[in-house]
C-alpha positions as CSV (number, residue, x, y, z in Angstrom):
1,M,-239.3,40.1,-102.7
2,D,-237.5,43.4,-102.1
3,D,-238.4,46.3,-104.3
4,N,-235.3,46.2,-105.7
5,A,-235.0,42.8,-107.1
6,L,-238.3,43.5,-108.5
7,K,-237.3,46.7,-110.2
8,Q,-234.6,44.7,-111.8
9,L,-236.7,42.3,-112.7
10,Q,-239.0,44.6,-114.6
11,D,-236.3,46.4,-116.3
12,S,-234.7,43.6,-118.1
13,L,-238.3,42.7,-119.2
14,D,-239.2,46.0,-120.4
15,L,-242.4,46.1,-118.0
16,S,-243.5,47.9,-115.8
17,F,-246.5,46.8,-113.2
18,R,-248.6,49.8,-112.0
19,D,-249.5,46.6,-109.0
20,Q,-246.4,45.8,-107.8
21,G,-248.2,43.1,-105.5
22,L,-248.9,41.2,-108.9
23,L,-245.6,41.0,-110.2
24,C,-244.9,39.2,-106.7
25,L,-247.7,37.0,-107.0
26,A,-246.6,36.1,-109.9
27,L,-243.5,34.6,-108.9
28,T,-245.0,32.9,-105.9
29,H,-244.6,29.3,-106.2
30,P,-247.3,27.0,-104.4
31,S,-244.2,25.6,-101.9
32,Y,-243.5,29.0,-100.6
33,V,-247.2,29.6,-99.7
34,N,-247.1,26.1,-97.8
35,E,-243.9,27.1,-96.2
36,H,-245.1,30.8,-95.4
37,P,-249.1,30.6,-95.0
38,E,-248.7,34.0,-92.7
39,E,-246.9,35.9,-95.8
40,A,-248.1,34.6,-98.7
41,G,-252.0,33.7,-98.9
42,V,-252.6,32.4,-102.4
43,S,-249.7,31.2,-105.4
44,N,-249.3,31.9,-108.7
45,Q,-251.5,29.1,-110.4
46,R,-254.6,31.2,-110.6
47,L,-251.9,33.5,-113.1
48,E,-250.9,30.2,-114.8
49,F,-253.9,29.5,-115.7
50,L,-254.7,32.8,-117.4
51,G,-251.3,33.3,-118.6
52,D,-251.7,30.0,-120.5
53,A,-254.6,31.2,-122.1
54,V,-253.2,34.3,-123.0
55,I,-250.0,32.4,-124.6
56,D,-252.0,30.2,-126.5
57,L,-254.3,32.7,-128.0
58,V,-251.3,35.2,-129.0
59,V,-249.2,32.1,-130.6
60,A,-252.5,31.3,-132.6
61,R,-253.2,34.8,-133.9
62,E,-249.5,35.2,-134.7
63,L,-249.2,31.8,-136.8
64,Y,-252.4,32.1,-137.9
65,E,-251.9,35.4,-139.2
66,R,-248.0,34.4,-141.1
67,L,-249.1,31.1,-142.5
68,P,-252.5,31.6,-144.4
69,G,-251.3,28.6,-146.4
70,L,-251.6,26.3,-143.2
71,D,-254.8,24.6,-142.0
72,E,-256.3,23.8,-138.7
73,G,-254.4,20.5,-138.0
74,D,-251.2,22.2,-139.2
75,L,-251.8,25.4,-137.3
76,T,-252.9,23.6,-133.8
77,E,-249.3,21.5,-134.5
78,L,-247.0,24.5,-134.6
79,R,-248.8,26.1,-131.7
80,S,-248.1,23.1,-129.7
81,Q,-244.4,22.9,-130.8
82,V,-244.2,26.5,-129.6
83,V,-246.1,26.5,-126.3
84,R,-245.0,23.1,-124.8
85,G,-243.4,23.4,-121.4
86,Q,-240.0,22.4,-122.3
87,V,-240.0,25.6,-124.5
88,L,-241.3,28.4,-122.1
89,A,-239.3,26.7,-119.7
90,R,-236.3,27.4,-122.1
91,V,-237.5,31.4,-122.5
92,A,-237.8,31.2,-118.8
93,R,-234.4,30.6,-118.2
94,R,-233.4,33.0,-120.8
95,L,-234.8,35.8,-119.0
96,G,-233.5,34.2,-115.5
97,L,-236.9,34.1,-114.0
98,G,-235.5,31.1,-112.2
99,R,-233.6,33.3,-109.9
100,H,-236.6,35.8,-108.8
101,L,-239.0,32.3,-108.0
102,L,-240.4,32.4,-104.5
103,L,-239.9,29.0,-103.2
104,G,-240.5,26.5,-100.3
105,Q,-237.0,25.8,-98.7
106,G,-237.4,22.0,-99.3
107,E,-238.7,22.8,-103.2
108,A,-235.8,25.2,-103.7
109,S,-232.9,22.5,-101.9
110,A,-234.4,20.7,-104.3
111,G,-233.3,22.1,-107.4
112,G,-236.3,24.2,-107.5
113,K,-235.3,27.1,-109.4
114,D,-234.3,25.2,-111.9
115,R,-237.0,22.7,-112.6
116,D,-238.9,22.7,-115.8
117,S,-242.3,22.8,-114.4
118,N,-241.7,25.6,-112.1
119,L,-240.3,27.9,-114.8
120,A,-243.1,27.2,-117.4
121,A,-245.4,28.1,-114.7
122,V,-244.0,31.2,-113.9
123,M,-243.7,32.2,-117.4
124,E,-247.3,31.4,-117.6
125,A,-247.7,33.6,-114.3
126,L,-246.0,36.2,-115.5
127,V,-247.8,36.9,-118.7
128,G,-251.2,36.3,-116.7
129,A,-250.3,38.8,-114.2
130,V,-248.9,41.4,-117.1
131,F,-252.6,41.0,-119.0
132,V,-254.4,41.9,-115.5
133,D,-252.1,44.8,-114.8
134,R,-251.8,46.2,-118.5
135,G,-254.6,44.6,-120.5
136,Y,-254.4,42.1,-123.3
137,A,-252.3,44.8,-125.7
138,A,-249.7,44.6,-123.5
139,S,-249.4,40.7,-122.6
140,Q,-249.4,40.1,-126.2
141,R,-246.6,42.5,-127.1
142,L,-244.9,40.7,-124.5
143,V,-245.6,36.9,-125.6
144,S,-244.6,38.0,-129.1
145,R,-241.1,39.5,-127.8
146,I,-240.2,36.4,-125.7
147,L,-241.5,33.8,-127.9
148,K,-239.9,35.6,-131.3
149,P,-237.0,32.9,-131.3
150,E,-239.5,30.2,-130.9
151,L,-242.3,31.6,-133.7
152,A,-239.4,31.9,-135.9
153,Q,-238.1,28.3,-135.7
154,V,-241.5,26.5,-136.2
155,R,-242.1,28.9,-139.5
156,A,-239.1,28.0,-140.9
157,E,-239.2,24.4,-140.1
158,G,-242.7,23.6,-140.8
159,V,-244.8,21.0,-140.0
160,S,-243.3,17.4,-139.1
161,K,-246.9,16.1,-140.4
162,D,-245.8,12.7,-142.4
163,A,-242.6,12.1,-140.1
164,K,-244.3,9.1,-139.0
165,S,-245.0,7.9,-142.8
166,Q,-241.3,8.5,-143.5
167,L,-240.6,6.7,-140.7
168,Q,-242.3,3.8,-141.8
169,E,-241.2,3.4,-145.3
170,R,-237.8,4.1,-144.0
171,M,-238.2,0.6,-141.8
172,Q,-239.7,-1.3,-144.3
173,R,-236.9,-0.3,-146.9
174,D,-234.2,-1.7,-144.3
175,G,-236.3,-4.6,-143.5
176,R,-237.0,-3.7,-140.0
177,G,-240.2,-4.0,-138.4
178,T,-243.4,-1.2,-137.7
179,P,-243.1,1.4,-135.4
180,G,-244.8,1.2,-132.2
181,Y,-246.3,4.0,-130.0
182,Q,-245.9,3.8,-126.1
183,M,-247.0,6.1,-124.1
184,V,-244.3,7.3,-121.5
185,S,-246.1,10.0,-119.5
186,A,-249.2,12.9,-119.3
187,E,-248.7,14.9,-117.4
188,G,-250.4,18.7,-116.9
189,P,-254.2,19.5,-115.7
190,P,-256.7,19.0,-117.8
191,H,-256.5,22.2,-120.2
192,K,-253.3,21.8,-120.1
193,R,-252.2,18.1,-121.2
194,S,-248.6,17.0,-122.3
195,F,-248.0,13.6,-123.7
196,T,-244.2,12.0,-124.2
197,M,-244.4,8.8,-126.6
198,Q,-241.7,6.7,-127.4
199,V,-241.2,5.6,-130.8
200,V,-240.1,1.6,-130.7
201,V,-238.7,-0.8,-133.4
202,D,-238.2,-3.9,-133.1
203,G,-237.8,-4.0,-129.2
204,Q,-235.7,-0.3,-129.9
205,A,-236.6,3.0,-128.4
206,L,-235.6,5.4,-131.3
207,G,-236.5,8.1,-130.4
208,T,-239.6,10.7,-128.1
209,G,-241.4,12.7,-128.6
210,Q,-243.9,15.9,-126.6
211,G,-246.9,17.0,-127.8
212,S,-250.4,18.7,-126.3
213,R,-252.1,15.5,-128.5
214,R,-251.0,12.2,-128.2
215,V,-250.9,12.0,-132.2
216,D,-248.5,15.3,-131.8
217,A,-246.3,13.1,-129.3
218,E,-245.9,10.8,-131.8
219,R,-244.8,12.6,-134.8
220,H,-242.6,14.5,-132.8
221,A,-241.3,11.2,-131.6
222,A,-240.7,10.0,-135.2
223,A,-238.9,12.6,-136.6
224,Q,-236.3,12.7,-133.6
225,A,-235.9,8.6,-134.6
226,L,-235.6,10.1,-138.3
227,K,-233.0,12.8,-137.8
228,A,-230.9,10.4,-135.3
229,M,-230.8,8.1,-138.3
230,E,-229.2,10.8,-140.7
């Protein structure tokens, strides 16, 4: 990546890296390393791992400080809503990170610059790079700023903890069957699992939800089903 592109990205994010190589590394997808091993020795996966932990910590602290009335379970659910892959991918799109990704030719031609998993990964890797380059305070400011809309949204909407109970009561009232929950997928490394669950009534899929725990994904699926019936 040329210096002008790196400067443009840093200016757009209001960042200034001491080590420009860290920023390049954060943008380097494993597919690029596979196709250019002599140029790029490693990918952004280690920075992704680190950034994932930093984002979790920053979001947890924000929620802990701003929502003193919520218990551990509610705080965990709200955090999972903010840090899940789809949300991080949306933020990465908003920041225009996809166009700066270094991808292998095959991944690029397959639409890799707009793939949710790649965008979420580069978002985490960028935060990890800022942490290594500038320390926790700088990475905390970045995460709080770029996730501000998402944090505000979950604080305003609160916890959809009773969605499963509400859906079951609605089905009973309408004379329908008991909601059942089926796993659609379980993805991601052990430290960052993402479950997708589907709620089914009388053989009909009514809603789908995601979460870092199965129970969270079930709640979100139930909430989606209730919203669709409004």
